[in-house]
C-alpha angles and dihedrals in degrees: 000000000000113000104168130048130196120197130193111219113217111057092004113053092013120041127224097230100067100001090237137121108248123238090243091056092049090050091048091053090049092052092049090053090048088055089053093247121154116241127193139175117231109185144152089229123105115247092244090057096055114110109253095234091065089075091064095071099075102250113180094216146344131238108195135175091032091297097322091115128030122189137182127242090280093054092252109145117241096176134022130174129186136209111260108267089225088062091051091051092048090049093053091050090050091047091054090066100025107033118199137152121272135158128210135203132210127175089266106037151019115218139165133211099218138352127234137160094279090052092052092046092049097052092042088053090057095040092243133131118249107260123248114281109244130166104245090210088072093057132080113264097216103065105056110119100180142359137199119218114204095208138110122264093264092054091045091053092051093048094049093048098042111021113024097037094160094053140070132220130215126180130222100175138355095270101065149357131227115237120205138160114281114268090031117121139138089258091056087051090052090050090053091050090047091054093048096045098033093243123172107232090205087066099052133110127195131197124198148139108199141072090257088061096059095090093057095040087057097037101049122075091251124023119195121197116205123234094259093052120123122240096265090054093047090050090056093053133080094218136025115212135179123281125284089253090052100053095270097159093044093048094049094048089049091049091055091043092239094130 
């Protein structure tokens, strides 16, 4: 029996067509709570960039920044990790000679160093406003939890091997990659939540659609890939459902006779 459920946000809880949570997903969350199931969000988004209405659905905890921050049901953080300041310094030196666009997240804010076409496409895709442009050289280097690199996969590979050697990259879509401290993943965040809330990992289910979801799709007892997921994400899952806009969560929970 599955007792605990972990949901990615973009492309899983919220669809890409209208950037809304469908009525069927809202009803599914309600039924899970009525059955005394635990429900959690596990997202690459920063806590400050979550839409306020999401906190009305009774989630038991929040895993943000791909596992870099874990918070309780009241949004009080219980774990936070930061990108190694040496990596930030190396990045700024690299950017001086090879300028490119990257964003950076702290507990309080989400900012970006410069805006280009890929940046605009990315935030439009997620239904979000482009963050404020701020020179990262004016910020402390020891409180950055996550970054986004607006580069192709070849550039990402070079940066991770040669510049940010204490960090790891995962990719949602072609326009950018998430950058987090090494050993940070959504599954590590789930393990921290399991320890805090005394959850049995053999009774967990995860839903996701992106490369940053693969760890939890593999690590939970049942992993469900959403309809928009790419092949590598589907291969990591136990079940492939329809998209978020086409009742994917509802259909999967029905398939497994949970609701």
